[in-house]
C-alpha positions in Angstrom: -19.2 -1.1 138.6 -17.7 2.4 138.6 -21.2 4.0 138.6 -22.2 1.7 141.5 -19.1 2.7 143.5 -19.6 6.3 142.7 -23.2 6.2 143.9 -22.1 4.5 147.1 -19.5 7.1 147.7 -22.0 9.9 147.2 -24.5 8.3 149.5 -21.9 7.8 152.2 -20.7 11.4 151.9 -24.4 12.6 152.1 -24.8 10.5 155.3 -21.7 12.0 156.8 -22.8 15.5 156.0 -26.3 14.8 157.4 -24.8 13.3 160.6 -22.6 16.4 161.3 -25.5 18.7 160.5 -27.8 16.9 163.0 -25.0 16.8 165.5 -24.6 20.6 165.2 -28.4 21.1 165.6 -28.3 18.9 168.8 -25.3 20.9 170.2 -27.0 24.2 169.4 -30.2 23.0 171.2 -28.2 22.0 174.3 -26.3 25.3 174.2 -29.6 27.2 174.0 -31.2 25.2 176.8 -28.3 25.2 179.3 -26.6 28.4 178.4 -23.3 27.0 177.2 -20.8 29.5 175.9 -17.2 29.8 175.2 -14.7 32.6 175.2 -11.0 33.4 174.9 -8.8 33.7 178.0 -7.4 37.1 177.0 -10.7 38.9 176.7 -11.1 40.4 180.2 -9.0 42.3 182.7 -9.5 40.5 186.0 -7.7 43.1 188.1 -9.7 43.9 191.3 -10.4 47.6 191.9 -10.4 49.5 195.2 -14.0 50.5 194.8 -15.3 48.1 197.4 -12.7 48.9 200.1 -14.7 51.6 202.0 -17.8 49.4 201.9 -16.0 46.3 203.1 -14.4 48.3 205.9 -17.8 48.5 207.7 -18.2 44.7 207.8 -17.6 43.1 211.2 -15.0 40.3 211.0 -14.6 39.8 214.7 -16.5 36.5 214.6 -15.5 35.4 211.2 -15.5 36.8 207.7 -17.0 36.0 204.3 -16.5 32.5 202.8 -16.7 31.9 199.1 -17.6 28.3 198.5 -17.0 26.5 195.2 -18.8 23.2 194.9 -15.9 21.3 193.3 -12.2 20.7 193.9 -9.8 23.5 193.0 -8.2 21.7 190.0 -11.6 21.2 188.4 -12.7 24.8 189.0 -9.5 26.2 187.4 -10.1 24.3 184.2 -13.9 24.9 184.1 -14.8 26.9 181.0 -17.4 29.0 182.8 -15.7 29.3 186.2 -12.1 30.0 185.5 -12.7 33.8 185.4 -14.8 33.5 188.5 -12.1 31.6 190.3 -9.4 34.1 189.4 -11.6 37.0 190.6 -12.3 35.2 193.9 -8.6 34.6 194.4 -7.8 38.3 193.6 -10.5 39.4 196.1 -9.2 37.1 198.8 -5.6 38.4 198.2 -6.9 42.0 198.3 -9.0 41.5 201.5 -7.4 38.5 203.3 -8.9 39.4 206.7 -12.4 39.4 205.2 -12.5 36.7 202.5 -11.6 33.0 202.5 -12.0 30.5 199.8 -13.3 26.9 200.2 -13.5 24.1 197.7 -15.9 21.2 198.4 -16.5 18.2 196.3 -20.3 18.2 195.8 -20.5 14.4 195.3 -18.0 13.2 197.9 -18.9 15.6 200.7 -22.6 16.4 200.3 -23.1 16.9 204.0 -20.7 19.8 203.9 -23.1 21.6 201.6 -26.4 20.5 203.1 -27.0 23.8 204.8 -27.2 25.5 201.5 -29.8 23.2 199.9 -32.9 24.8 201.5 -33.5 28.5 201.5 -35.0 30.3 204.4 -38.3 30.6 202.6 -38.4 26.8 202.3 -37.6 26.6 198.6 -35.0 24.1 197.4 -31.7 25.3 196.1 -30.3 23.2 193.2 -26.6 22.8 193.8 -24.3 21.8 191.0 -20.5 21.6 190.6 -20.7 25.1 189.0 -22.5 26.7 191.9 -20.7 29.5 193.8 -21.8 30.3 197.3 -21.1 33.4 199.3 -21.6 32.9 203.0 -21.3 35.2 206.0 -22.3 33.6 209.4 -25.0 31.5 207.8 -26.5 34.2 205.6 -25.7 33.1 202.0 -26.4 33.5 198.3 -26.1 30.7 195.8 -24.9 31.8 192.3 -24.9 29.9 189.0 -21.9 30.4 186.7 -24.1 32.4 184.4 -24.8 34.9 187.2 -21.3 36.3 186.8 -21.8 37.2 183.1 -24.1 39.4 181.0 -25.7 37.3 178.3 -27.7 38.3 175.2 -30.8 36.6 174.0 -28.8 33.9 172.4 -26.9 33.1 175.7 -23.7 34.6 174.3 -21.4 36.5 176.7 -21.4 40.2 176.2 -19.6 41.1 179.5 -18.0 39.6 182.6 -19.2 41.1 185.9 -17.3 39.0 188.4 -16.1 41.7 190.8 -19.5 43.5 190.8 -21.3 40.2 191.6 -19.0 39.2 194.4 -19.1 42.6 196.0 -22.9 42.8 195.8 -23.1 39.3 197.3 -20.8 40.2 200.1 -22.6 43.4 200.9 -26.0 41.5 200.8 -25.0 38.6 203.1 -23.3 41.0 205.6 -26.3 43.5 205.8 -28.4 43.4 208.9 -31.7 44.0 207.2 -33.2 43.3 203.8 -36.4 44.8 202.5 -38.5 42.3 200.5 -39.2 42.6 196.8 -42.5 40.7 196.3 -43.2 39.4 192.8 -47.0 39.0 192.1 -48.1 35.6 190.9 -50.9 33.8 189.0 -51.4 36.4 186.3 -49.1 34.9 183.8 -46.1 36.9 185.0 -42.7 36.3 183.6 -39.9 37.1 186.0 -36.5 37.6 184.3 -33.6 36.0 186.2 -31.6 39.2 185.5 -34.2 41.3 187.3 -34.2 39.0 190.3 -30.4 39.2 190.5 -30.4 43.0 190.3 -32.9 43.3 193.1 -30.8 40.9 195.2 -27.7 42.9 194.4 -29.5 46.1 195.5 -30.1 44.5 198.9 -33.5 43.0 198.6 -34.8 39.6 199.5 -37.0 38.2 196.7 -40.3 36.5 197.5 -43.5 35.5 195.8 -46.8 37.2 196.5 -50.3 35.7 195.8 -52.6 38.6 196.4 -55.6 36.3 196.3 -54.5 34.5 199.5 -53.4 37.4 201.7 -55.4 40.1 203.4 -52.9 42.8 202.4 -49.5 43.4 200.9 -47.0 42.4 203.7 -45.7 45.2 205.8 -42.0 44.2 205.1 -42.5 44.9 201.4 -39.9 47.3 200.0 -41.3 47.0 196.5 -44.0 45.0 194.7 -43.0 43.9 191.3 -45.6 43.0 188.6 -43.6 41.4 185.8 -45.3 41.4 182.4 -48.7 39.9 183.4 -51.0 38.6 180.7 -54.2 38.3 182.9 -56.1 41.0 184.7 -55.9 41.5 188.4 -59.1 40.9 190.3 -61.4 43.9 190.8 -64.3 44.3 193.2 -67.7 45.6 192.1 -68.8 49.1 193.0 -69.8 49.2 196.7 -68.8 45.6 197.4 -67.3 44.8 200.8 -64.9 42.2 199.3 -61.3 43.4 199.2 -59.9 42.5 195.7 -56.4 42.2 194.5 -56.5 45.7 193.0 -57.9 47.1 196.3 -54.9 45.6 198.2 -52.5 47.2 195.7 -54.2 50.6 196.0 -54.1 50.4 199.8 -50.4 49.5 199.6 -49.6 52.5 197.3 -51.7 54.9 199.3 -49.7 54.0 202.3 -46.5 55.0 200.6 -45.6 51.7 199.0 -43.6 51.3 195.9 -44.3 49.3 192.8 -42.3 48.3 189.7 -44.5 47.2 186.7 -43.1 45.8 183.4 -45.4 45.3 180.4 
């Protein structure tokens, strides 16, 4: 009887260990897929600097300023593990620049109509809004940010730095700028476009768009830069003496005319 009870206990213990092992694997899988991460509250200094003051001074506020929109109620945002730093930075920026910045909190589920203007981008693509989306709006020109956009993450989605002030300032300067050159990313050659590269181009003042060289007669005139991001297939090349304008011909014409290109391999 003792041996039987001992065997049952060992089997039960093994099942418990296996259960928690599988649970950890599942949680790690979700963390890797959705970019979950945790951090301590005392890790970062959230003091807002004066670096943006001369840049913000040039923004016209006569017909309204910049609105930072959180897609959830304030109490939820303040206790959100990814957004609490972002919330504090937004509050500090509003307090530092009260004539320029206002904060708005909208319950995404109870007031969807209030956020409907942000669901479709100007190029026709759909914006996916969640309760952790942070929107920076200036007179209808806006940028939608995920919570992860305010952090620097390593390959394992672990936080290496918090960039809240930099991201907000870059967003505000972008939405308040009169003109945006376009950064065109080529497509259909197996390109992989890192989200961080897209964000950095937006923060530098660009609008990001897709470019299918096979369906256009030339690189668009509003291109500030053409980006070829780690392609795995060749670009189309025309035969010697052919009248057909290939993808490579279009790129050469663009460069010969003073165009700029960024290529990653």
